[in-house]
N, C-alpha and C positions, 0 to 999 in steps of 0.2 A: 318724440324727443324734442328738446328746444331747437329752434330754427338754427341758432348759431352752431350748436354741436352737430346738427345734421349737415350743415354746409361743410364744416371741418371734416366730417367723416367722408363725405363724397370727394373732397379734395384729396384726402389720403388715399381713397380707393382709386381715384384717377391716376395718382402718381405711383401707386403700389407696384404695377408691373415694371416700372422703370428703375426703381431703386430698392426693390424689396430684397433682393439677394444678389450675391456675387461669389465668385469662386475664391477660396482661400487656400494657401499653400502651407504645408507643415514647415515650421521654422523653430529655431532655438537661438537664444541670446546667451553668449558667453561673456562674462565680465571677470573682474578681479576675484569675485567670490568663487569662480570656477577654476582659478589658477592663472589668469592673465596678470602680467606684472603691472599693467596700467590700463585704464579704460580709454585713453586717448590713442587710437590706432592710426598711425601715420602710413603704414605700408602693409600690403598683403601680397603674397607670392606663393604659387604652387610649383614645386620643383619637379624634376624628372622622375623622382621616386613617389610622386603624388602626395607629398607632404606639404601642409600649409605652414608657411612662415609668416609671422605676424610681427611687424615693427611697431613699437609703442614709444611713448616719450620716457619710458623707464626700463628699457631693455627689449630683448627680442624673445619670441616664443616659437616653438615648433608644436603644432597640434596634430596628434594622431589619435583617431578614434575618440575624440573628446577629451584627451589627456594632454597636458601641457608640459613641455620642457623649456625652462627659462634660461636665458643667457644674458649676462651683463658684463660690465667692465672687469669684474673679478675673474671672469673666465678668459679675458683677453680682448673683448670687444672695445673698439676705439672710443665709443661714446654710447651712452644709454639711449639717447634720443635718435631713434632710427626712422628715416624718412623714405627709404626705398630699399628693396631687396631684389636681387636677380642672380641668375646662374649662368656661368660661362660654358663654353663647349667642352671643357675638361671636367665639368661637374663641380667646380668650386662655387661656393656661395659668397656673394658680395653684399655688403651692407653699407648704405649711404647714411651718414649721421649728420645731424645739425649741430655743428661745432666740434666734431671729433674726426672729421675726414672720412676715409673709406676703410673698411675692414674686409680682408679676404680670409675665408675659412676653407681649408682643404680637407676637412673631416677630422683632423688631428690638432692642428695649430692655427692660430690667428696671426695675420700679418696686417699691420696698420699703415695706411698711407695718409700723410697730412702735409702741411706746409714744408716740413723738413725733407720730404721726398718730392718737393717742387710742385705740390698741388696748389693751384691758384688761390683756393679758399677752403677753409675747413668746414664750411656750411655746404653740404652736398644734398641736392634734392632728388635727382633722377640718375638711373643707371641704364645703360644699353649694352648688351653683349653683341659683338659683331666681328666676325673674322679674327678670332683669337685676340680680340681687343675688348677692353671695357671702356665705354665712353661714359664719363662722369660729368653730370651737369651740376655746377656749383653756383654760388651767388656772384661769381666773378668769371663766368665763362666755363669752357669745356676743358677737361683733362682726358688724355688717352693713356691707358695702362696696358702694357703687354702682359697677358695672363701667364706666359711662360717665364719671362725674365723679370717681371715686376717693374720694368722701366716705365717711368712717367714722362709723357710728352704733353706740352701745352701748346695748342695751335695758336698761331698769331692771328690777329684780327679782332680781338675783343673790343667791344664798343660800350664802355661803361656809361650808365645813365644814372645820375645822382649817386655816383660812386659804386654802383652795382651793375651786374649783368646777369640777371636771374634766369637761369635755364629752368623751364617748367616741364618740358617733355621732349622725347625723341621719336622719330619713326624712320623707317628705311623704305625708299622707293627707287626702283630700278638700280638696285645695288649701291645706292648712295645714301649717306646718313644726313638727316635733317634734324634740326632741333628748334624748339620755340623758346622764346623768352617772354616774360610777362609783359614788359613794357616796350621792347625794341622791335619785336616782330619775328619773322622766320629766317633761319640761316641754314647754310649747308657747309659741310666740311669737304674740302677738295685736297688732293695731294699733288704737289709740284716738286719733282725731284725727291720723292719720298718724304717730303716735308708737309705736314698737314697745315692747311690754312682755312680760316673762317671767311666765308663769303656771304653777304646778305642776299636774301631772296626777295623779301619785300617788308616794308615797314607796317607794323600793325600793333595796336595797343590791346592789352589784356588777352593773352593766350595762356589759359590756366591748365588745360589738359587737352590731349589730342586723341582721336580714334579714327583709324582708316577703315571705313565700312562701305562696301559695295561702291567703290570708286569715289566715295565722298569722304572728305575730312570733316569730322565734327570737332569743333574747338570751343572750349568753355570760355565765355566772356563774362563781363560783369553784369549779371542779371539775365543772361540768355545764352543760347548756343549759336555760334557762327557755323555756317555750312559752306564748304567749297568743293567744287569738282576738283579732283586731285590735280589734273593738269592746270586748271585755273589757279589752284592754290600755290603751286610751285612757280607759276609764272606771274603771280601777283595780279591776276585779273579779278573781275568782279565776283563777289561772293553771292551765295543764294540767300533766300529770305531767312532771317534769324527765327529761331523758335525757342520756347521755354521762358521761364521767369525766375531762374535761379542761377547760381554759379556752379558749374559742373567741373569737378576735379578729376574724375576718372570715368572710363568707359570700358565695357567688355561685351563680347558676343557669346551666346550660348550655341549648342549644337543645332538648334532649330533656327539659327541665324537671327535671333532676337537681339536687339541692341539695348543695353541697360546703361544708365548714367547715375553716378553717385553725386549728389548735390549738397552743398552747404551754403546757405545764403549769407553767411557771415553776420550781417546786421539785421536779418529778418528770419522768419520761420518758413521760408520758401523751400528749404532743403528737403531731402528724402530720396527714395529710390524711384526712378522713373524708367518706363519703357519708352524707347524713342523710335519713331517711324520716320518716314521721309520728311514730313512737314508738321508733325505734332509730337507732343510728349504726353504720357499718361502716368499719373502718380499711382504707383502700385505698392506703396509703403504698407498700407493697412492689410490688404490680402496676403502680402508676403511677410507679415509679422514684424515689420520694421517700425520701431517706436521712436527712434531718434530722428531729429531733423538736421543733424550735423554730420553728414556722411562725407568721407574723404576718399574712399577707395572701394573698388569692387573687383573680384576675380571669379573665374568660373572653373570648376573642377569637372572636366569633360568625362573622366572615367566614371564618376559617381553621379553626374548630372546635378551638381550642387552649386549654388551661388553663395559666395561669401561676401559680406558687406561690412566694411570697417567704418566705425563712427568716431567722432572726436570726443564723445562724452559717455558712451555706453557700450564700449567693447565692440565685439563683432557679432554679426548675425549669420546664421546658417540656414539657407532656404533650399529645400528639396524640390527641384523642378520636375523630377521623374515621379509623378504622383501615382499612387495607387488609390489614395483616398482624396476625394474632393469635398470641400465643405462649402455650403451655401448658407449665408446669413439671411434668414427669411424675415428680414425686418424685425428681428428679435421676437418673432411670434412662436409660441410653443406649438410644436408639431404633435398631433394626437394620433393620427393614423394615416396609412397609405392605401391606395388601390390603383388599379391600372385599367385602362380601356384602350385596347389596341396599342397605338404608339403614344397615347396620352397617359400621363401620371396624374392621379387625383390625390390632393393633399388636404386632409382634414386638420385644421388648425384652430386656434382659439378665436379667430375672427371670422371663421366660416370655412368655405371650401374653395381651393384654387385648382384650376386645370392647367397642366403644363404640356406644351407641345414637345415634339421630338428634339428640340434644341433646349429644352428645360426653361423655356420662357413662358410666362403666364399668358394663357389665351383667354381665360374666363375666370371670373370670381363670383361666388355666391356668398353674399354678406349675411351678417347676423340679422340685418333688417329684412332680408328676403325670407329667412326662416320664421321670424316673428310675424311678419305679415301673413304668411301662409297659415300659420297657426290661428291667427285671429280670424281670417276669412273662413277657415274650416269651422271654428266654433260658431260663427254667425250663421253659416249656411247648412251645416250638417243636420240631418234629421236623426242621426244615431245618438242614442243616449250616451252622454259622457260618463265613463266609468268612475266609480267612487269606491271608498273604503268598504262601504257596505256590500259592494259587489265582489269584494276580494281583491281589489286592485290597489296599487300604490297610487293614491290620488295626486294628480298634478296641481301645481300652483299656476293657474292660468294668468296670473298677474306678474309673472316673472319678466322683468324688463330685458331688452335685447342684450344690453351690456352685461347681463348676468347669466346668459345662456352658457351652459356647460356641456360640451360634446364628449361622448364616450368612445364611439368607434364608427367606422364606415365599413360596409360589407357589400361585395358584389355578388349578386345572385341572378342568374339568367340574364335578363336585359335591363336590370335595374341596379341602382345603388341604394343601399339602406343605411341611414344615419340615425344613431341613437343619441338622445340628449336628455337634459333635465326638463325639457318642455314637450317631449314626445318623440315618436319615431317618424322619420321622413323617408319618402321614396323619391328617387331622382332617376330620370332617364339618362342615357349616355351623352345627351347634348347639354347636360347640366341644368335641366329644368326640373323643378319640384313638381311631381305628379301625384303625390299621395302623402297622407298624414294620418297617424294613429295616436290618439291621446293616451299612450301607454308609457309608463316609466319603467325602464329596465336597463340594467348595466350590460347585460350580455344577451345577444340574440344569435339565432342560427336557423338553419333549415335542415329538415330531415332529408333522407335520400329520395323520398317521394314528394319533395318540394313543399312540405308543410312548415309553416313558420313556428319557430320555437321561442317562447318567452320564458326567461328565468326570472322568477319572482323573489325579490329579497325576503328571506325568511318565510316564503309562502309556497314553495313547491315549484312546479313547472306547468305551463300551458302549451299545448300543441294545437294550432289553429287550423280548422277546416275552412274558415272564412274570416280572414283578418279584418276585412272592411266592416263587417257587421259584428265583429268580436265574438264569433262562434268558435269555441275551443273546448278541448278535453283537458280537464284539470287533473294533475297528478298530485295527490296530497303530500304535504311535507311530513306527515306522520308515517308514511310508507317507507320502510327501510331502503327500498330501491329507487325512491324518487331523488333526483339530483338536487343537492343543496349547496349554496355558496360556490356557484359555478363561476370560473374565470375565463375559460376558453372552450370553444366548441369546434370540432373538426370532423369532416366527413372523409371516410377512407374505407375502401373495399365493401361498399354497400352497407356500411355501418356509420352511425353518428356517435362520436365519442365526446363526452363532457368531462372536464376535470374540475375537481373541487379543492379548495385550499384546506379543507378539514376532513373531507369524507372520501378522498381517493378518486378512483376512476369509475365512470359510468359509461354504459353503452345503450343506445336506442336502436332496437331492431324488431321488425315485425310488430310495430305499434306499441312496444313495451320497453320500459327501462329496466336495466339490471345493474346492480351495484357489485363491483368486483370485491369490494371490502366486505359487504354483507354476505356474499356467496363464499367467502374464504378463498377466493382465487388469488387475490393480491392484498397483502396487509399494509402496503404503503398508503398513508393517509393524506399527506400534504403535497399538492401539486400546484404549480403556477403557470407552466408553459407546456404546450404540446405542438408537435409538428410531425411531418412524415418525410421519409427519405425517398430516393428514386427507386427503391426496391419495394415500396409500399409498406415498410415497417414503421411503427410508431416510435417517436422519440419524446420522452417526457422528462420534465425537470421540476424539482421542488425549488422554491425561491431561495432557500438556504441549505439545500441538500445535494443529493446525487443526481446524476442524469442516467436514464435507462433507455435502452433500445429493446423493443419487444416485437414479437411476431404474434399477431392475434388473428391470422387469416383462417386457421383451422382450429387450433387450440392455443391457449395462452402459453407463451414461453418468453422468458427473459433472455435475450441474446447477448447483451453486454451491459455492464454497469461501469460508469465513469465516476470514480469516487470523488467526493467533495475535496479530498486532500489533493487530488491532481489539478483541480480547477483553480486558476489564479484569480482570486477575488472571493468576496464573502456572499454577495447578493447576485443572483442570476436575474438579469434584466430582460433578456430576450433569448430565444432559441430558434435557430434555423438550420436547415439541412441543404447542402449543395454537393451534388455528385456523391463522392464517398466521404465527404467532410461533414462534421457537425460544428456549427458556429454557436458558441456559448458566450453571450455578452454579460459582463459583470461591471462593477464600478471601476475595475482596473483596466478594462479594455475588452478586446475580442479574443476569446480562446478558440483556436482552430484545432480541432481534434481529428486525428486519423491514426488508426492502427496503434493505439496506445501512446502516441506522441502528441503533445500539446505545444502549439506556437502561440505567442502573445503579440497582439497588435494594439498599440496604445498611442500616447501622444507623440512618441518619437517618430512614428510613421505618419502622423497627422491627425490622429484621433484625440484632439485636445480635450474635447468634452465627452466623457464616458457616461454621462447620465442620460442614457438612452430611454426615450419615452415609448418608441414603437419601432418595429422592424418589418421589412418585407423584401422578398427577393423577386426581382423582375428580370427574367432572362438570366443574363450573366452578371447582373448588378445587384448589390445589396444596398438597400436604402435604410438609413437609420435616422429617426427623428429625435430632436433634442428640444430643450426649452427655448432655444433661440434660432434654430434653423435645422438643417439636415445634412447628412453625409451621403454621398454615393460612392460605392467601393466596387472597383473592377474585380470580380471574383476570380476570373481566370488568372490575372496577375497576382492576386492575393494568395492563391493556392499554388502558384507556380513554384518550382524549385528555387530556393533562395541561396545566394552566395553567403559563405560564412568566413570565419577567420582563416587566412592563408598562411600566417606566420606569427610567431611570437618572438619578440626581441627583448633582450635584457637591457634595461636602461640604467640600472645602478645596482652595485653589489657592495654591501658593507660586511666586514668581518670583525666580530667582536665590537660592533658599533663604530668601526673606523672604515670610511669609504675607501674603495680602491683608488689608486692614483689615476689622474686623467689620461696618462699614457696607456692605460689598459683599454681605452675606449676609442672607437672610430665612428664618426657621425652619430655620437651620443649613444652608441650601442657597445656593449661589452664585446671586444674584438676577438673572442675565442669561444670555442665550444667546451673548453676544459678549464678547470680551476683546481690548483693544488695548494693545500694548506697543511700546516703541521697540527699536531694533536692539541696544542695549547690554544690555537685559533680555530675553534670549531663551532662557533655560533654565526649564522649567516642570515642576512636580510637581503632579499632579492626583489627588486622592482622590475616588473616586466610590462610590455606594451603589446597588445594584440594588433595585428595589421590586417588590412583588407576587409574591414567591416564598417558598415554605415551606421549601426545602432549600438553604440558601446554599452548603453544601459540594459541591453538585452542579454548581456554575457554573464555567465557564472563560471567560477573556476574552482577546481580542486586539484590536489597534487598527490604524488607518491614518489618514493625514492628508489623504488625497484619494481620490477615486474611482479614480484611475489608479495609485495606489500599491499596493504589495504589503502584505498583512496581516502583522503581527508574529506570532511564535510564540504559542501559547496559554499563558496563565498563570492561576494561581488568585488572584493578587494583585489587589486593587481599587485599584491605583495605577498611574498612567502617569508616566514620567519622560522628558521630551522635552528633551534638552540641545542647546544651541547651534543653534537653528533659524535658518536664513537668513531674511532679510526676505521677506515675502509673505503671501498669504492661505492659511489652512489650515482644513479642515473636519474636526475631530477626531471620528472615528467609532469606536465600540466594537461588536464583535460578541460576543454572549453565546451560548455553547453550553451548553445545559441538559441534563445527563446524565439527569436525572429524566424530563424530557419528551421527550428525543431531538430537540430543536429548536434551531435557531440563529435569532437575531434581531439585527438591526443597528440601532443608535441613533446619531444625530448629536447629540453632547452639547455641542459648543462651536464657534463660529465664531471662529477665532483669527487676528488680524491683527498682524503684526510690521512696524512702520514702518521703512522703509529709512533709512540715514543721509541727511542733508540733500542731500549731493551726488548721491544716487541717487533723490531724490524727484522726482515729476513736475514740481513747480513749478520746482525748481532746474534740472532738465534742460531744461524749456521755456525758462527764462530764459537758460540757457547757449546753447541752440540759437538763440534770438532774437538774443542778442548776437553770436553767431558769424555769423548771417545779416546782421546790420547791418554787422559788420566786412567781411564778404565784399562786401556791397553797396557800402560806402564804397570798398573797394579797387577794386571793379569800376568804380565811377563815376570814381575817380581815374585808373584806367588808360584808361577811355573818354575822360575829359577830355584826358589826355595824348595819346591817339590822335587825338582831334579836333583838338587843337592841332597835332599832327604833320601831320595831313591838311591842315589849313588852310595850314600852312607849305609842305607839299609842293605843295598846289594853287597857292599863291602863287608858288612856284618855277616850277611848270609854266606858270602864266599869264605869269610873267616871261619864260620861255623862248619861250612862244607869241608874246608881244609882240615878243620879240627876233627870232623867225623872221618874224613879220609885218612887222616893220620892215625885215627883209632883203628880203622879197618886194616891198614897195612900191617901193623904189628900183629893184629888178630890172625890175618892170613899167614904171616910169617911163622907165627906160633904153631898153627896147624901143620904147615909144611915141615917144620923142624920135628914135630911129632912123627910125621911119616918117615923122615930120614932115620929117626931113632928106631923106628920099628924095623927098618931094613938092617940096621947095624946089629940090633939085638938078634935078628934072625940069621946073621952072618952072611947076608946076601951082598957080597962086596960089589959084584958086577952091577946089580940093580941099584945099589946105593950110589955108585959112581954115576950111573946113567941118570939117576933121579936128581943127583946134585947138579949135573950138567944142565938138565932141563929146568931145574929150579932156578939156577943162576940166570938162564935166559928169561924166565918168567919174572924174576926179581928186577932185571934190567927193564922189561916192558912196564912193570909196575912203577918203577922209578920214573920212566918217561911219561907215563900217563898221569901220575899223581900230581904233576904240575898243571894239568889241564882240568878245566871244569867240564868240558865236553870233548868226546872223541867221535870219529865217524863209526858207522856200523861196521865198515870193513875192518877198522882197527880193533873194534870190540870183538869181532869174530876171530881175528888172529889171536887176541888175548885169551878168549875162551877156549879155543882149540889147544893153546899151549897149556892152559890150566887143566883142561879135561885130560890131556895126555898124561900129565904128572899124577893126577888123582887116579886115573885108570890103571897106572902101574901098580897101585896098591891092591887092585883087584885082578891082577894078572891079565889086564886088558880084556876082561870078560864083558865089560859094559859096552854095549853098542850105542853109539850116539851119532846124531845127524843134525845139521843146522840148515833150516829152510828159510829162504828169503823170497818174498813176492817180487814178481817181475817189475812192478811199477815203482819199486824202491830203488833209488840211486844210492848204493852203499858208500860211494865215495864222497857224497855231499851231505847225506842225512846224518845228523849228529844226535847222540844221546849222552846222558851223564856218564862220566867215567866210572868204571867198576860197578855199574848198576846191576848187572845180572850175576856177577861172580858170587855174591853171598848166597843166592838161591841155588846156583849150581853146586856150590860147596855143600849146601844143606842136603842136596840129593845124595852126594857121596857119603855124607856123614850119617844120615838117618834113613835113607830110602833102601839102600842095598846092604846085604851082608853076604857071608859066604854061602848061605843056603839059597840065595836069590837065583831063580832060574831065568835064563835069557834076559838079563837086565838091559833096559834100553832108556836112553835119554834123548829127548827131542827138543830142540830150541828153534822157534819160528819167529819171523818178523813179517808183519803185514800192516797195510794202512786201512783204517776203518772209515776215515774221511780225509779231506784235504789236509787237515792239521792234527789228526789223531793217529798215533802209531801204536800198534798192539804187539807186545812181546810176550811169548808164551814159553814156559819151561815145563815139559811134561815128562813124567817118569812112570814106570810100571812096577814101582818098588813095593814096600810093605803094604799090607792090607789096612783097612780103616781102623781096625782095633789096635793094631800095632802103632798106627799113626797117632791114635789118641794118647798112647803112652809116651811116644817119643817126639812126634812132629808138632804136637801142641806146644812143645817147648821150642819156642822160636830162638834162633841163633842171634847172637849179638849183631852180626852183619846185616840180617834182615831188618832188625829194629833200626839200625843206623841208616839203611836204604830208605825206609819210610820217612825218616826225618829229613833226609836230603830232598826227596821228592816234594814234600810239603813246603820246603823253602824255595825250590826251583820252579814250581808250577802251581796254578790255582784251578784245579778241576773240581767240579761240584761233587762228582761221585768219588768213591774210594779208588785211588790209583792202583792199588795192589789188591788182587783178589786170589785167594787160595782155596781150591776145591779138593776135597778128599773123596776117594771112591772106594767102594767095598772091596773090589778085587783088582782095580786098574791103577793103583798108585795115586799120585798127586799131580794136580795141574795148577801152575801159578801164572796168573795173567796180570801183566803190567801195562797200563795205559799211559802214554807219554804225549805231551803237546809238542809238536815239532813245527 
């Protein structure tokens, strides 16, 4: 090489260990494009709820999980230019504004303090909460505000300089408040008779910002930092040696006791973020991702170990100090491969090989010149014939200059390191010395289980060397279906050597022979790009654009698990590693961490800013990833540890029919209830929500449902729900959060939503309607019943009239028969019997008259009547007819009623047709008995004429019997015939009457 270029190279090589790489922290920059109201950030504050407040020159923002809620004068803020923010002991937030005084916010309303409330000046720079008071630093001194009464007190002792008394900062020491002014020096506030007074401590010029750190006060001065022992500071003694070269406006400590300073040089570019030690400062802007030189403030979130830095021109920066991923910029050199030798890491990069010690500092470099020199020396000294195309080798270009050397991989085997390149294969010992060279060009090498060197030949099969030095090898022809072709990875596992091809699937070398799983029909998968093994000895294979497989090939081939391409986040698989029970799949999107069907994603949010990984390797509990400009080291124990996820979801805004709810419905910018009631006309809802307790908002996906029985909506990254035209009813609005960082899902019930139905569907209206309907039905029913009763009464009256008519017909009929009997006595000149008959008849007529006015009479009355009637009739037969009346014991004759003169016509029929003068021992039996609880049986049995005589005489039914049947049909409704007459051959007639009682 030219001498000048060679000198430059050695200079770079000499300096390479010192500036080649540094540790970088994951950071993110938030500006107006992300939701900030302005990029000029004047104040940063983290409140007791772990919320970041940001004061800008155009309003205030609250940031939660990367989302902003902005506040300005329209909400009640005194002024949009906010220079400081703080929180008092009651949880109220105070805002200091430049030209608008001070604003107090209690979560619901804003209270403004300005000159009208006796504030000395409306330009307020700093706030300090102390003992139920707020100390406000203005441009004309200090004001003290009681947080309970809002009373403003201005201490006496203000010393204006050029018309101002600019308070720049506060601190408390030994329970006493001190404040600095930019031009006048340090002051303290003392109380005499409960009256605050300002007393000077010492004169000093340019006190811009203060920090009390390890008994030392750091004070920003014009172009440097003043340092004072605290006791010296408040006693105006000599200060320590100044450090730094910029103006520092704010300081903060982290949990590791590191001190940071935010600097803005005002008139130069000396600003940035600095780490401050006792006597020096270190610019950490670049590794912390800070691009602005105009920094005004810095705060530390102890809960999440995050540093927030505010700039005057580029918004805020979020720096994660709790690193899982460390990045090292390797002087922008492309990393090709890694290896390890005990505690040393070996890095193959585009400029050679670097050895790192256990502190990741470079201990040795092997340059391109070293490799080229060794190649040239070999060609000059070697007695082995250089391989050519004619010998079946890919012939090298031995004139390739060193700056054109292209490395492929580095491989550790036994006690050597093997490096492949476009100028041949090199062997190095563990001390970093090149000890061997082979003029062979191959992209992928390996070793069999019996330690034989494997050379994969592009388009030419495979060689396995018995003697690599003398190029003695067994060649496996590319025309054999079992010979590996297009090999990209080689892996030894369980006494087998596996080779994967991008076009021909999986191969294995065992017992000196190759076998193709594709050709043997064992596995039809063709395209593979990556292979590794897990802690169980199982193989894990991945296609570049396809699925990932876990297989067991120890005894017989078996696919244990398939990770679908659809599950993997990203399109191209760049690396594949296994750690414990995890599978690490690198894509252009980041690292997919797979376990038990769940995938977590690690990307730029966690610090993996460059996902274009060139190589990977696991060393112990650390994953190393190479890129085009450096490399990452990742703590796998912390990476795979259980991650915290969203702890709460708050509703930040609700709009009903596109009209936002009133501010009175909110407290601390959250909807202040778990319930919402709306009428049926206002049934379209827009709900904005904010997840809390999570460090990586871009890893969250959300879906919702309105009831336990409903289906979930599709996942979305939006933190908004739009629920249009919901029907009336009760809804339980539920949100499921899927956290790709933690690999967890969590369900939150955020709102009980009740949409009132229209009044005609409300319970009270339906109840009233049903009640009215029931009343109407009842009234109709009562009307129908009344009409029915009236009809029944009329029908009953008609029936009674008919009965009376029938009865009136029966009485003359009976009287007519009786008169015939008397006539027979007179004709026979039987005066005595005629008189007796007439006497009995008159008694019977009287009973008949008594009973004829009644519809029913008791059985007792009926029996008396029948006995009287039978006595009269029997007189015509000279009392020859024997009769008896039988009544069952269960019948109460005094209370059981039957129709009047019911049995008389049948008894009369017996005397008229059953017996004559020739009848022997005539007998009449009348019986009453119950067949059931409501059926009474009455029987009239005689032993009169035979059946043949009955056919001539009894078939002629009397007028009285016919009238009785009509009466019964009117009085009762029995399904069967109420009157049954049976004729017997020798035993007379039996009449059975059934009555409903």
